TORFIBA-856494 format. One record per atom (N, C-alpha, C, O): residue in one letter; atom name; y, z, x; residue number from 1. Coordinates in steps of 0.2 Angstrom, whole numbers, plus 5000, padded with zeros to 4 digits. Each point is the difference from the previous one (the first is absolute). Layout:
residues N
> A / CA / Y / Z / X / NUM
...
//
This chain:
residues 95
> M / N / 4994 / 5000 / 5004 / 1
> M / CA / 5006 / 5001 / 4996 / 1
> M / C / 5006 / 5000 / 5004 / 1
> M / O / 5000 / 5005 / 5004 / 1
> F / N / 5005 / 4988 / 4997 / 2
> F / CA / 5007 / 5003 / 5003 / 2
> F / C / 5004 / 5004 / 4997 / 2
> F / O / 5001 / 4999 / 4994 / 2
> T / N / 5002 / 5005 / 5011 / 3
> T / CA / 5006 / 5007 / 4997 / 3
> T / C / 5001 / 4998 / 5006 / 3
> T / O / 4997 / 4999 / 5005 / 3
> K / N / 5014 / 5003 / 4991 / 4
> K / CA / 5006 / 4998 / 5006 / 4
> K / C / 4999 / 5007 / 5000 / 4
> K / O / 4997 / 5003 / 4997 / 4
> T / N / 5008 / 5000 / 5010 / 5
> T / CA / 5001 / 5005 / 5004 / 5
> T / C / 5007 / 4998 / 4993 / 5
> T / O / 5004 / 4996 / 5002 / 5
> P / N / 4998 / 5008 / 4992 / 6
> P / CA / 5008 / 4998 / 4998 / 6
> P / C / 5008 / 5002 / 5008 / 6
> P / O / 4999 / 5003 / 5005 / 6
> E / N / 5005 / 4994 / 4993 / 7
> E / CA / 5004 / 5004 / 5002 / 7
> E / C / 5005 / 5004 / 4998 / 7
> E / O / 5000 / 5003 / 4995 / 7
> T / N / 5004 / 4998 / 5010 / 8
> T / CA / 5006 / 5003 / 4996 / 8
> T / C / 5004 / 5002 / 5001 / 8
> T / O / 5000 / 5003 / 5005 / 8
> F / N / 5006 / 4996 / 4993 / 9
> F / CA / 5007 / 4997 / 4998 / 9
> F / C / 5002 / 5008 / 4998 / 9
> F / O / 4997 / 5005 / 4999 / 9
> Y / N / 5011 / 4992 / 5002 / 10
> Y / CA / 5004 / 5006 / 5000 / 10
> Y / C / 5008 / 5000 / 4997 / 10
> Y / O / 5004 / 4996 / 5003 / 10
> L / N / 4997 / 5007 / 4991 / 11
> L / CA / 5003 / 4998 / 4998 / 11
> L / C / 5009 / 5005 / 4999 / 11
> L / O / 5000 / 5005 / 5002 / 11
> T / N / 5006 / 4991 / 4996 / 12
> T / CA / 5003 / 5007 / 5000 / 12
> T / C / 5004 / 4999 / 4993 / 12
> T / O / 5004 / 4995 / 5000 / 12
> L / N / 4995 / 5008 / 4996 / 13
> L / CA / 5004 / 5004 / 4994 / 13
> L / C / 5010 / 5000 / 5002 / 13
> L / O / 5003 / 5004 / 5003 / 13
> S / N / 4998 / 4990 / 4994 / 14
> S / CA / 5009 / 4999 / 5001 / 14
> S / C / 5006 / 5005 / 4994 / 14
> S / O / 4999 / 5004 / 4995 / 14
> A / N / 5003 / 4996 / 5007 / 15
> A / CA / 5003 / 5005 / 4996 / 15
> A / C / 5003 / 4997 / 4994 / 15
> A / O / 5005 / 5003 / 4997 / 15
> N / N / 4992 / 4992 / 5000 / 16
> N / CA / 5002 / 4996 / 4995 / 16
> N / C / 4993 / 5003 / 4995 / 16
> N / O / 5002 / 5001 / 4994 / 16
> G / N / 4991 / 5002 / 5008 / 17
> G / CA / 4995 / 5000 / 5001 / 17
> G / C / 4995 / 4996 / 5000 / 17
> G / O / 4994 / 5001 / 4997 / 17
> Q / N / 5010 / 4990 / 5010 / 18
> Q / CA / 4995 / 4998 / 5001 / 18
> Q / C / 4995 / 4997 / 5006 / 18
> Q / O / 5001 / 5003 / 5005 / 18
> V / N / 4996 / 4993 / 4994 / 19
> V / CA / 4993 / 5000 / 5008 / 19
> V / C / 5004 / 4990 / 5002 / 19
> V / O / 5006 / 4997 / 4999 / 19
> T / N / 4989 / 5003 / 5002 / 20
> T / CA / 5003 / 4990 / 5006 / 20
> T / C / 4991 / 5000 / 5003 / 20
> T / O / 5000 / 5004 / 5005 / 20
> F / N / 4994 / 4993 / 4993 / 21
> F / CA / 4995 / 4998 / 5004 / 21
> F / C / 4999 / 4996 / 5002 / 21
> F / O / 5000 / 4995 / 4997 / 21
> P / N / 4999 / 5006 / 5012 / 22
> P / CA / 4998 / 4996 / 5005 / 22
> P / C / 4999 / 4993 / 4996 / 22
> P / O / 4996 / 5000 / 4996 / 22
> P / N / 5008 / 4994 / 5005 / 23
> P / CA / 4997 / 4996 / 5001 / 23
> P / C / 4992 / 4998 / 5001 / 23
> P / O / 4995 / 5001 / 4997 / 23
> S / N / 5007 / 4998 / 5007 / 24
> S / CA / 4989 / 5000 / 5001 / 24
> S / C / 4999 / 5005 / 4997 / 24
> S / O / 5005 / 5003 / 4998 / 24
> L / N / 4991 / 4998 / 5000 / 25
> L / CA / 4999 / 5005 / 4992 / 25
> L / C / 5002 / 4998 / 4997 / 25
> L / O / 4996 / 5001 / 4995 / 25
> C / N / 5011 / 4993 / 5001 / 26
> C / CA / 5000 / 4999 / 4996 / 26
> C / C / 4997 / 4991 / 4998 / 26
> C / O / 4999 / 4998 / 4994 / 26
> Q / N / 5001 / 4997 / 5012 / 27
> Q / CA / 4999 / 4996 / 5002 / 27
> Q / C / 4991 / 5003 / 4997 / 27
> Q / O / 4998 / 4998 / 4995 / 27
> A / N / 4997 / 5008 / 5009 / 28
> A / CA / 4993 / 5000 / 5001 / 28
> A / C / 5002 / 5002 / 4994 / 28
> A / O / 5005 / 5002 / 5003 / 28
> Q / N / 4995 / 5000 / 4989 / 29
> Q / CA / 5001 / 5000 / 4995 / 29
> Q / C / 4999 / 4995 / 4995 / 29
> Q / O / 4997 / 5001 / 4995 / 29
> Q / N / 5007 / 4994 / 5006 / 30
> Q / CA / 5004 / 4993 / 4997 / 30
> Q / C / 5006 / 5007 / 4995 / 30
> Q / O / 4999 / 5002 / 4994 / 30
> W / N / 5003 / 4998 / 5009 / 31
> W / CA / 5007 / 5003 / 4996 / 31
> W / C / 5005 / 4997 / 5001 / 31
> W / O / 5000 / 4999 / 5006 / 31
> K / N / 5004 / 4999 / 4992 / 32
> K / CA / 5007 / 4996 / 5001 / 32
> K / C / 5004 / 5005 / 4994 / 32
> K / O / 4998 / 5003 / 4995 / 32
> A / N / 5008 / 4996 / 5009 / 33
> A / CA / 5009 / 5004 / 5001 / 33
> A / C / 4997 / 4998 / 4990 / 33
> A / O / 4997 / 4995 / 4998 / 33
> G / N / 5008 / 5013 / 4998 / 34
> G / CA / 5002 / 4999 / 4996 / 34
> G / C / 4995 / 5001 / 4996 / 34
> G / O / 5002 / 5002 / 4995 / 34
> Q / N / 4988 / 4996 / 5006 / 35
> Q / CA / 4995 / 5003 / 4993 / 35
> Q / C / 5002 / 5002 / 4999 / 35
> Q / O / 5006 / 5002 / 5002 / 35
> T / N / 4987 / 5002 / 4994 / 36
> T / CA / 5000 / 5008 / 4994 / 36
> T / C / 4994 / 5004 / 5006 / 36
> T / O / 4996 / 4996 / 5003 / 36
> L / N / 5003 / 5009 / 4998 / 37
> L / CA / 4994 / 5005 / 5003 / 37
> L / C / 5000 / 5005 / 4996 / 37
> L / O / 5004 / 5004 / 4998 / 37
> V / N / 4991 / 4996 / 5001 / 38
> V / CA / 4999 / 5004 / 4997 / 38
> V / C / 4997 / 5011 / 5003 / 38
> V / O / 4995 / 5002 / 5004 / 38
> I / N / 5009 / 5000 / 4994 / 39
> I / CA / 4995 / 5008 / 5004 / 39
> I / C / 4996 / 5006 / 4995 / 39
> I / O / 5002 / 5004 / 4996 / 39
> M / N / 4993 / 4995 / 5006 / 40
> M / CA / 4997 / 5004 / 4996 / 40
> M / C / 4999 / 5007 / 5003 / 40
> M / O / 5001 / 5001 / 5006 / 40
> V / N / 4998 / 5004 / 4991 / 41
> V / CA / 4999 / 5008 / 5003 / 41
> V / C / 4994 / 5003 / 5001 / 41
> V / O / 4996 / 4999 / 4996 / 41
> Q / N / 5002 / 5005 / 5008 / 42
> Q / CA / 4993 / 4999 / 5003 / 42
> Q / C / 5002 / 5005 / 5002 / 42
> Q / O / 5005 / 5002 / 5002 / 42
> S / N / 4986 / 5002 / 4996 / 43
> S / CA / 5001 / 5008 / 5005 / 43
> S / C / 4998 / 5000 / 5007 / 43
> S / O / 5000 / 5005 / 5004 / 43
> E / N / 4998 / 4986 / 4999 / 44
> E / CA / 5002 / 5003 / 5008 / 44
> E / C / 5008 / 4996 / 5001 / 44
> E / O / 5003 / 5000 / 5005 / 44
> G / N / 4998 / 4997 / 4991 / 45
> G / CA / 5006 / 4998 / 5002 / 45
> G / C / 5002 / 4996 / 4995 / 45
> G / O / 4997 / 5000 / 4995 / 45
> L / N / 5009 / 4994 / 5006 / 46
> L / CA / 5001 / 4994 / 4999 / 46
> L / C / 4997 / 4995 / 5002 / 46
> L / O / 4998 / 4999 / 5006 / 46
> L / N / 5001 / 4996 / 4988 / 47
> L / CA / 4994 / 4993 / 4997 / 47
> L / C / 5005 / 4995 / 5001 / 47
> L / O / 5005 / 5003 / 4997 / 47
> I / N / 4997 / 4993 / 5006 / 48
> I / CA / 5007 / 4995 / 5001 / 48
> I / C / 4997 / 4992 / 4998 / 48
> I / O / 4996 / 4999 / 5004 / 48
> Q / N / 5005 / 4996 / 4991 / 49
> Q / CA / 4998 / 4994 / 5002 / 49
> Q / C / 5003 / 4994 / 4992 / 49
> Q / O / 5004 / 5001 / 4995 / 49
> S / N / 4994 / 4994 / 5007 / 50
> S / CA / 5004 / 4995 / 4994 / 50
> S / C / 4996 / 5004 / 4992 / 50
> S / O / 4995 / 5004 / 4997 / 50
> P / N / 5012 / 4992 / 5001 / 51
> P / CA / 4995 / 5002 / 4995 / 51
> P / C / 4995 / 4996 / 4994 / 51
> P / O / 5005 / 4995 / 5001 / 51
> S / N / 4991 / 5002 / 4995 / 52
> S / CA / 4995 / 4998 / 4999 / 52
> S / C / 5001 / 4993 / 4996 / 52
> S / O / 4999 / 4999 / 4994 / 52
> P / N / 5003 / 4996 / 5009 / 53
> P / CA / 5001 / 4997 / 4996 / 53
> P / C / 5001 / 4997 / 4993 / 53
> P / O / 5005 / 4997 / 4997 / 53
> F / N / 4986 / 5006 / 5001 / 54
> F / CA / 4999 / 5004 / 4992 / 54
> F / C / 5003 / 5004 / 4996 / 54
> F / O / 5001 / 5007 / 5001 / 54
> P / N / 5001 / 4990 / 4995 / 55
> P / CA / 4999 / 5006 / 4995 / 55
> P / C / 4994 / 5003 / 4998 / 55
> P / O / 4994 / 4998 / 4999 / 55
> P / N / 5012 / 5010 / 5000 / 56
> P / CA / 4992 / 5005 / 4999 / 56
> P / C / 4994 / 4998 / 4990 / 56
> P / O / 5002 / 5001 / 4994 / 56
> T / N / 4995 / 4998 / 5008 / 57
> T / CA / 4996 / 4996 / 4994 / 57
> T / C / 4996 / 5007 / 4999 / 57
> T / O / 5001 / 5005 / 5003 / 57
> T / N / 4992 / 4995 / 4989 / 58
> T / CA / 4997 / 5002 / 4999 / 58
> T / C / 4996 / 4994 / 5002 / 58
> T / O / 5002 / 4995 / 5002 / 58
> L / N / 4988 / 5010 / 4995 / 59
> L / CA / 4994 / 4997 / 4999 / 59
> L / C / 5001 / 4995 / 4994 / 59
> L / O / 4999 / 4994 / 5000 / 59
> A / N / 5003 / 5009 / 4997 / 60
> A / CA / 5000 / 4999 / 4990 / 60
> A / C / 5006 / 4991 / 5000 / 60
> A / O / 4998 / 4995 / 4998 / 60
> E / N / 5010 / 5006 / 5007 / 61
> E / CA / 4999 / 4993 / 5002 / 61
> E / C / 5000 / 4995 / 5005 / 61
> E / O / 5005 / 4997 / 5000 / 61
> V / N / 4988 / 5002 / 5006 / 62
> V / CA / 4996 / 4998 / 5004 / 62
> V / C / 4996 / 4998 / 4996 / 62
> V / O / 4997 / 4995 / 5001 / 62
> A / N / 5001 / 5008 / 4993 / 63
> A / CA / 4993 / 5000 / 5001 / 63
> A / C / 4996 / 4991 / 4996 / 63
> A / O / 4995 / 4997 / 5000 / 63
> G / N / 5013 / 5003 / 4998 / 64
> G / CA / 4996 / 4993 / 4995 / 64
> G / C / 4998 / 4994 / 5006 / 64
> G / O / 4996 / 4996 / 4999 / 64
> C / N / 5008 / 5005 / 5007 / 65
> C / CA / 4998 / 4995 / 5003 / 65
> C / C / 4990 / 4999 / 5000 / 65
> C / O / 4996 / 4995 / 5000 / 65
> L / N / 5004 / 5011 / 4999 / 66
> L / CA / 4990 / 4999 / 5000 / 66
> L / C / 4997 / 5000 / 4996 / 66
> L / O / 4996 / 5005 / 4998 / 66
> A / N / 5005 / 4989 / 5001 / 67
> A / CA / 4998 / 4994 / 4992 / 67
> A / C / 4992 / 4999 / 5002 / 67
> A / O / 4997 / 4994 / 5001 / 67
> Y / N / 4999 / 5012 / 4999 / 68
> Y / CA / 4992 / 5001 / 5001 / 68
> Y / C / 4999 / 5001 / 4993 / 68
> Y / O / 5001 / 5005 / 4997 / 68
> Q / N / 4996 / 4988 / 4999 / 69
> Q / CA / 5001 / 5005 / 4992 / 69
> Q / C / 4990 / 5000 / 5000 / 69
> Q / O / 4998 / 4995 / 4997 / 69
> G / N / 4996 / 5008 / 5004 / 70
> G / CA / 4995 / 4999 / 5001 / 70
> G / C / 4998 / 5012 / 5000 / 70
> G / O / 5004 / 5005 / 4999 / 70
> P / N / 4988 / 4995 / 5004 / 71
> P / CA / 4998 / 5005 / 4995 / 71
> P / C / 5002 / 5001 / 5009 / 71
> P / O / 5001 / 4995 / 5004 / 71
> P / N / 5001 / 5013 / 4999 / 72
> P / CA / 5000 / 5003 / 5007 / 72
> P / C / 4994 / 4998 / 5001 / 72
> P / O / 4994 / 5000 / 4997 / 72
> K / N / 5007 / 4998 / 5010 / 73
> K / CA / 4998 / 5000 / 5006 / 73
> K / C / 4996 / 5007 / 5003 / 73
> K / O / 5002 / 5006 / 5000 / 73
> T / N / 4994 / 4992 / 5001 / 74
> T / CA / 4996 / 5007 / 5003 / 74
> T / C / 5004 / 5002 / 5006 / 74
> T / O / 5005 / 4998 / 5000 / 74
> L / N / 4989 / 5008 / 5009 / 75
> L / CA / 5004 / 4998 / 5007 / 75
> L / C / 4993 / 4992 / 4999 / 75
> L / O / 5001 / 4994 / 5000 / 75
> E / N / 4992 / 5010 / 5000 / 76
> E / CA / 4996 / 4997 / 5003 / 76
> E / C / 5003 / 4991 / 4999 / 76
> E / O / 4999 / 4997 / 5005 / 76
> D / N / 5005 / 5000 / 4988 / 77
> D / CA / 5002 / 4995 / 4998 / 77
> D / C / 5006 / 4998 / 5009 / 77
> D / O / 4998 / 4997 / 5004 / 77
> M / N / 5006 / 5006 / 4995 / 78
> M / CA / 5005 / 5000 / 5006 / 78
> M / C / 4994 / 4999 / 5005 / 78
> M / O / 4997 / 4995 / 5000 / 78
> E / N / 5003 / 5009 / 5003 / 79
> E / CA / 4995 / 4998 / 5005 / 79
> E / C / 4996 / 4995 / 5002 / 79
> E / O / 4998 / 5000 / 5005 / 79
> N / N / 4999 / 4995 / 4991 / 80
> N / CA / 4997 / 4999 / 4999 / 80
> N / C / 5002 / 4994 / 5001 / 80
> N / O / 4997 / 4996 / 5003 / 80
> A / N / 5012 / 5003 / 4992 / 81
> A / CA / 5005 / 4993 / 5002 / 81
> A / C / 5001 / 5000 / 5006 / 81
> A / O / 5000 / 4994 / 5003 / 81
> I / N / 5002 / 5012 / 5000 / 82
> I / CA / 5005 / 5002 / 5004 / 82
> I / C / 4992 / 4995 / 5007 / 82
> I / O / 5002 / 4997 / 5005 / 82
> D / N / 4991 / 5004 / 4994 / 83
> D / CA / 4995 / 4999 / 5007 / 83
> D / C / 4996 / 4991 / 4998 / 83
> D / O / 4996 / 4997 / 5002 / 83
> T / N / 5009 / 5003 / 4992 / 84
> T / CA / 5002 / 4993 / 4999 / 84
> T / C / 4999 / 4995 / 5001 / 84
> T / O / 4995 / 4996 / 5000 / 84
> E / N / 5016 / 5005 / 5000 / 85
> E / CA / 5004 / 4999 / 5005 / 85
> E / C / 4997 / 5001 / 5009 / 85
> E / O / 5000 / 4996 / 5005 / 85
> L / N / 5000 / 5006 / 4995 / 86
> L / CA / 5001 / 5004 / 5008 / 86
> L / C / 4992 / 4992 / 5003 / 86
> L / O / 5002 / 4995 / 5003 / 86
> Q / N / 4992 / 5007 / 4996 / 87
> Q / CA / 4997 / 4997 / 5001 / 87
> Q / C / 5000 / 4990 / 4999 / 87
> Q / O / 4996 / 4996 / 5002 / 87
> E / N / 5011 / 5003 / 4993 / 88
> E / CA / 5000 / 4994 / 5000 / 88
> E / C / 5006 / 5000 / 5005 / 88
> E / O / 4997 / 5000 / 5005 / 88
> R / N / 5008 / 5001 / 4995 / 89
> R / CA / 5005 / 5000 / 5006 / 89
> R / C / 4997 / 5000 / 5010 / 89
> R / O / 5001 / 4998 / 5005 / 89
> A / N / 4994 / 5006 / 4992 / 90
> A / CA / 4995 / 5001 / 5008 / 90
> A / C / 4996 / 4990 / 5000 / 90
> A / O / 5004 / 4996 / 5003 / 90
> V / N / 4992 / 5002 / 4994 / 91
> V / CA / 5001 / 4993 / 5000 / 91
> V / C / 5003 / 4995 / 5003 / 91
> V / O / 4999 / 4996 / 5004 / 91
> C / N / 5007 / 5007 / 4994 / 92
> C / CA / 5006 / 4993 / 4999 / 92
> C / C / 5003 / 5002 / 5006 / 92
> C / O / 5003 / 4995 / 5003 / 92
> G / N / 4997 / 5011 / 5000 / 93
> G / CA / 5000 / 5003 / 5010 / 93
> G / C / 5006 / 5004 / 4997 / 93
> G / O / 5004 / 4997 / 5004 / 93
> R / N / 4999 / 5006 / 4993 / 94
> R / CA / 5009 / 5004 / 4996 / 94
> R / C / 4995 / 5006 / 5001 / 94
> R / O / 4999 / 4999 / 4994 / 94
> Y / N / 4998 / 5005 / 5007 / 95
> Y / CA / 4998 / 5006 / 5001 / 95
> Y / C / 4992 / 5000 / 5004 / 95
> Y / O / 4997 / 5005 / 5002 / 95
//
């Protein structure tokens, strides 16, 4: 598994309550000037990230895209379908 050693950046809080991120950090995160960032307060500290490009949704709102109309599939049915697909791909040299 690939793990990257976290880098440490020190920021200074200005009298106006502003911080400036180092350009190298902004480039690495692909943050642009004027971009909105989300700061979440967690027990371990702060989490800073870009907002999700998708609006919040519920399962009921998106379940309609699962257009399967039929009897429920069993776990065995799903495992068999996966095995069949893997065998077909192996024949084609894909896996």
